[in-house]
C-alpha positions as CSV (number, residue, x, y, z in Angstrom):
1,M,1.1,1.2,-6.2
2,H,0.2,-2.2,-4.9
3,I,-0.7,-5.8,-5.9
4,H,-3.1,-8.4,-4.6
5,V,-2.2,-12.0,-4.5
6,E,-5.2,-14.4,-4.3
7,K,-5.4,-18.2,-4.2
8,D,-7.8,-20.8,-2.7
9,G,-9.8,-18.2,-0.8
10,V,-6.8,-16.4,0.8
11,E,-5.5,-13.0,-0.1
12,A,-2.6,-10.7,0.6
13,K,-1.9,-7.1,-0.5
14,Y,1.7,-5.8,-1.0
15,W,2.7,-2.2,-1.4
16,L,5.4,-1.7,-4.0
17,R,6.5,1.8,-3.1
18,P,8.4,3.3,-1.4
19,E,9.5,-0.2,-0.3
20,I,7.9,-3.6,-0.9
21,R,5.9,-4.7,2.2
22,V,2.8,-6.5,3.2
23,A,-0.2,-4.1,3.4
24,C,-2.6,-6.8,4.7
25,N,-3.0,-10.5,4.8
26,D,-6.1,-12.6,5.0
27,G,-5.1,-16.2,5.4
28,Y,-1.5,-16.8,4.1
29,D,1.0,-18.3,6.5
30,A,4.2,-16.5,7.3
31,R,6.3,-18.8,5.1
32,T,4.1,-18.1,2.0
33,L,4.1,-14.4,2.7
34,R,8.0,-14.5,2.7
35,Q,8.0,-16.5,-0.5
36,L,5.7,-14.1,-2.2
37,L,7.7,-11.2,-1.0
38,G,10.8,-12.7,-2.6
39,M,9.0,-13.0,-5.9
40,I,8.0,-9.4,-6.2
41,P,11.4,-7.8,-6.8
42,I,12.1,-10.4,-9.5
43,N,8.9,-9.5,-11.3
44,R,8.7,-5.8,-10.3
45,E,9.2,-4.4,-13.8
46,K,6.5,-6.5,-15.2
47,I,4.1,-5.7,-12.3
48,E,4.7,-2.0,-12.6
49,R,4.4,-2.0,-16.4
50,A,1.1,-3.9,-16.1
51,W,-0.1,-1.5,-13.4
52,N,0.8,1.6,-15.5
53,E,-0.8,0.2,-18.6
54,Y,-4.0,-0.7,-16.8
55,F,-4.4,2.6,-15.0
56,S,-3.4,4.6,-18.1
57,W,-6.1,2.8,-20.0
58,S,-8.6,3.3,-17.2
59,D,-7.8,7.0,-17.0
60,R,-8.4,7.5,-20.7
61,C,-11.7,5.8,-20.5
62,A,-12.8,7.9,-17.6
63,L,-12.2,11.0,-19.6
64,R,-14.7,10.0,-22.3
């Protein structure tokens, strides 16, 4: 499970499991990466719920 964070032409990807960590970074400075990293645990339930809802829906559509 992962998320992408994009803004103003830069992007980062964070793994959510087994621990939250940066998977890749394309343009964010270290300070911003740390700030984003701090926001993920606060919003983890929402992020994971959205992930599960999206991919559950995707899987159902793939079966049709």
